[in-house]
PyMOL commands that place a pseudoatom at each C-alpha (Angstrom):
pseudoatom trace, name=CA, resn=MET, resi=1, chain=A, elem=C, hetatm=0, pos=[-73.840, 7.566, -42.595]
pseudoatom trace, name=CA, resn=LEU, resi=2, chain=A, elem=C, hetatm=0, pos=[-72.095, 8.051, -45.566]
pseudoatom trace, name=CA, resn=ALA, resi=3, chain=A, elem=C, hetatm=0, pos=[-72.790, 11.743, -45.341]
pseudoatom trace, name=CA, resn=GLU, resi=4, chain=A, elem=C, hetatm=0, pos=[-71.424, 12.294, -42.095]
pseudoatom trace, name=CA, resn=ILE, resi=5, chain=A, elem=C, hetatm=0, pos=[-68.144, 11.061, -42.764]
pseudoatom trace, name=CA, resn=LEU, resi=6, chain=A, elem=C, hetatm=0, pos=[-65.788, 14.133, -43.085]
pseudoatom trace, name=CA, resn=TRP, resi=7, chain=A, elem=C, hetatm=0, pos=[-64.385, 13.941, -46.403]
pseudoatom trace, name=CA, resn=ASN, resi=8, chain=A, elem=C, hetatm=0, pos=[-60.916, 15.634, -45.765]
pseudoatom trace, name=CA, resn=GLN, resi=9, chain=A, elem=C, hetatm=0, pos=[-57.252, 14.541, -47.340]
pseudoatom trace, name=CA, resn=ASN, resi=10, chain=A, elem=C, hetatm=0, pos=[-56.882, 12.100, -44.586]
pseudoatom trace, name=CA, resn=THR, resi=11, chain=A, elem=C, hetatm=0, pos=[-59.937, 10.327, -45.122]
pseudoatom trace, name=CA, resn=ILE, resi=12, chain=A, elem=C, hetatm=0, pos=[-59.568, 10.313, -48.969]
pseudoatom trace, name=CA, resn=ALA, resi=13, chain=A, elem=C, hetatm=0, pos=[-56.104, 8.858, -48.324]
pseudoatom trace, name=CA, resn=VAL, resi=14, chain=A, elem=C, hetatm=0, pos=[-57.184, 6.131, -45.985]
pseudoatom trace, name=CA, resn=VAL, resi=15, chain=A, elem=C, hetatm=0, pos=[-59.870, 5.111, -48.546]
pseudoatom trace, name=CA, resn=CYS, resi=16, chain=A, elem=C, hetatm=0, pos=[-57.573, 5.028, -51.293]
pseudoatom trace, name=CA, resn=VAL, resi=17, chain=A, elem=C, hetatm=0, pos=[-54.979, 2.875, -49.262]
pseudoatom trace, name=CA, resn=PHE, resi=18, chain=A, elem=C, hetatm=0, pos=[-57.450, 0.356, -49.202]
pseudoatom trace, name=CA, resn=ALA, resi=19, chain=A, elem=C, hetatm=0, pos=[-59.401, 0.444, -52.112]
pseudoatom trace, name=CA, resn=VAL, resi=20, chain=A, elem=C, hetatm=0, pos=[-56.055, 0.149, -54.546]
pseudoatom trace, name=CA, resn=PRO, resi=21, chain=A, elem=C, hetatm=0, pos=[-55.231, -3.165, -53.254]
pseudoatom trace, name=CA, resn=ILE, resi=22, chain=A, elem=C, hetatm=0, pos=[-58.746, -4.359, -53.449]
pseudoatom trace, name=CA, resn=VAL, resi=23, chain=A, elem=C, hetatm=0, pos=[-59.437, -3.282, -56.963]
pseudoatom trace, name=CA, resn=ALA, resi=24, chain=A, elem=C, hetatm=0, pos=[-55.783, -4.994, -57.940]
pseudoatom trace, name=CA, resn=ILE, resi=25, chain=A, elem=C, hetatm=0, pos=[-57.042, -8.174, -56.113]
pseudoatom trace, name=CA, resn=ILE, resi=26, chain=A, elem=C, hetatm=0, pos=[-60.263, -8.110, -58.126]
pseudoatom trace, name=CA, resn=ALA, resi=27, chain=A, elem=C, hetatm=0, pos=[-58.514, -7.346, -61.478]
pseudoatom trace, name=CA, resn=GLY, resi=28, chain=A, elem=C, hetatm=0, pos=[-56.302, -10.337, -60.872]
pseudoatom trace, name=CA, resn=VAL, resi=29, chain=A, elem=C, hetatm=0, pos=[-59.070, -12.876, -60.266]
pseudoatom trace, name=CA, resn=TRP, resi=30, chain=A, elem=C, hetatm=0, pos=[-61.087, -11.660, -62.986]
pseudoatom trace, name=CA, resn=SER, resi=31, chain=A, elem=C, hetatm=0, pos=[-58.171, -11.830, -65.744]
pseudoatom trace, name=CA, resn=LYS, resi=32, chain=A, elem=C, hetatm=0, pos=[-57.751, -15.754, -64.205]
pseudoatom trace, name=CA, resn=VAL, resi=33, chain=A, elem=C, hetatm=0, pos=[-61.251, -16.241, -64.727]
pseudoatom trace, name=CA, resn=GLU, resi=34, chain=A, elem=C, hetatm=0, pos=[-61.154, -15.267, -68.234]
pseudoatom trace, name=CA, resn=SER, resi=35, chain=A, elem=C, hetatm=0, pos=[-58.122, -16.836, -69.418]
pseudoatom trace, name=CA, resn=ARG, resi=36, chain=A, elem=C, hetatm=0, pos=[-59.600, -20.235, -68.109]
pseudoatom trace, name=CA, resn=LYS, resi=37, chain=A, elem=C, hetatm=0, pos=[-62.684, -19.377, -70.008]
pseudoatom trace, name=CA, resn=SER, resi=38, chain=A, elem=C, hetatm=0, pos=[-60.724, -18.711, -73.174]
pseudoatom trace, name=CA, resn=ASP, resi=39, chain=A, elem=C, hetatm=0, pos=[-58.618, -22.199, -72.531]
pseudoatom trace, name=CA, resn=ASN, resi=40, chain=A, elem=C, hetatm=0, pos=[-61.915, -24.154, -71.845]
pseudoatom trace, name=CA, resn=ASP, resi=41, chain=A, elem=C, hetatm=0, pos=[-63.319, -22.482, -75.220]
pseudoatom trace, name=CA, resn=LEU, resi=42, chain=A, elem=C, hetatm=0, pos=[-60.045, -23.706, -77.195]
pseudoatom trace, name=CA, resn=LYS, resi=43, chain=A, elem=C, hetatm=0, pos=[-60.522, -27.175, -75.559]
pseudoatom trace, name=CA, resn=ARG, resi=44, chain=A, elem=C, hetatm=0, pos=[-63.966, -27.364, -76.595]
pseudoatom trace, name=CA, resn=SER, resi=45, chain=A, elem=C, hetatm=0, pos=[-63.517, -26.049, -79.790]
pseudoatom trace, name=CA, resn=MET, resi=46, chain=A, elem=C, hetatm=0, pos=[-60.825, -28.701, -80.856]
pseudoatom trace, name=CA, resn=VAL, resi=47, chain=A, elem=C, hetatm=0, pos=[-63.244, -31.187, -79.261]
pseudoatom trace, name=CA, resn=GLU, resi=48, chain=A, elem=C, hetatm=0, pos=[-66.006, -30.409, -81.221]
pseudoatom trace, name=CA, resn=ARG, resi=49, chain=A, elem=C, hetatm=0, pos=[-63.803, -30.432, -84.385]
pseudoatom trace, name=CA, resn=GLY, resi=50, chain=A, elem=C, hetatm=0, pos=[-63.081, -33.838, -83.888]
pseudoatom trace, name=CA, resn=MET, resi=51, chain=A, elem=C, hetatm=0, pos=[-59.409, -33.812, -82.649]
pseudoatom trace, name=CA, resn=SER, resi=52, chain=A, elem=C, hetatm=0, pos=[-58.272, -36.301, -80.134]
pseudoatom trace, name=CA, resn=ALA, resi=53, chain=A, elem=C, hetatm=0, pos=[-56.539, -36.149, -77.098]
pseudoatom trace, name=CA, resn=ASP, resi=54, chain=A, elem=C, hetatm=0, pos=[-53.462, -37.092, -78.475]
pseudoatom trace, name=CA, resn=GLU, resi=55, chain=A, elem=C, hetatm=0, pos=[-53.742, -34.061, -81.094]
pseudoatom trace, name=CA, resn=ILE, resi=56, chain=A, elem=C, hetatm=0, pos=[-54.920, -31.942, -78.489]
pseudoatom trace, name=CA, resn=GLU, resi=57, chain=A, elem=C, hetatm=0, pos=[-52.362, -32.308, -75.610]
pseudoatom trace, name=CA, resn=PRO, resi=58, chain=A, elem=C, hetatm=0, pos=[-49.065, -31.019, -78.175]
pseudoatom trace, name=CA, resn=ILE, resi=59, chain=A, elem=C, hetatm=0, pos=[-51.155, -27.965, -78.798]
pseudoatom trace, name=CA, resn=LEU, resi=60, chain=A, elem=C, hetatm=0, pos=[-52.202, -27.015, -74.992]
pseudoatom trace, name=CA, resn=ALA, resi=61, chain=A, elem=C, hetatm=0, pos=[-48.252, -27.944, -73.841]
pseudoatom trace, name=CA, resn=ALA, resi=62, chain=A, elem=C, hetatm=0, pos=[-47.291, -25.676, -76.682]
pseudoatom trace, name=CA, resn=LYS, resi=63, chain=A, elem=C, hetatm=0, pos=[-48.928, -22.712, -74.847]
pseudoatom trace, name=CA, resn=VAL, resi=64, chain=A, elem=C, hetatm=0, pos=[-47.413, -19.823, -73.342]
pseudoatom trace, name=CA, resn=SER, resi=65, chain=A, elem=C, hetatm=0, pos=[-47.874, -20.199, -69.547]
pseudoatom trace, name=CA, resn=HIS, resi=66, chain=A, elem=C, hetatm=0, pos=[-46.761, -17.459, -67.340]
pseudoatom trace, name=CA, resn=GLY, resi=67, chain=A, elem=C, hetatm=0, pos=[-44.579, -15.811, -69.828]
pseudoatom trace, name=CA, resn=HIS, resi=68, chain=A, elem=C, hetatm=0, pos=[-42.222, -18.772, -70.316]
pseudoatom trace, name=CA, resn=LYS, resi=69, chain=A, elem=C, hetatm=0, pos=[-42.650, -20.840, -73.552]
pseudoatom trace, name=CA, resn=ARG, resi=70, chain=A, elem=C, hetatm=0, pos=[-43.189, -24.509, -72.715]
pseudoatom trace, name=CA, resn=GLU, resi=71, chain=A, elem=C, hetatm=0, pos=[-40.978, -26.618, -75.414]
pseudoatom trace, name=CA, resn=THR, resi=72, chain=A, elem=C, hetatm=0, pos=[-42.580, -29.944, -77.000]
pseudoatom trace, name=CA, resn=ILE, resi=73, chain=A, elem=C, hetatm=0, pos=[-40.623, -32.814, -77.451]
for i in range(1, 73): cmd.bond("trace and resi %d" % i, "trace and resi %d" % (i + 1))
show_as sticks, trace
zoom trace
């Protein structure tokens, strides 16, 4: 079936129009998954070092989130 498709400029343009947003969505989801994995690894390492929840909370609150810095009081 794929060999029967006429690969001209219009077909390639349509494929690109659909492929670019799909790749962008997959990249965004992948980025979020990797970010959460990193956060979980950080939390796990802090717990393994014996840090209490009261010590971990300010560290997590100080992390940069969505390009905006959270301030701790």
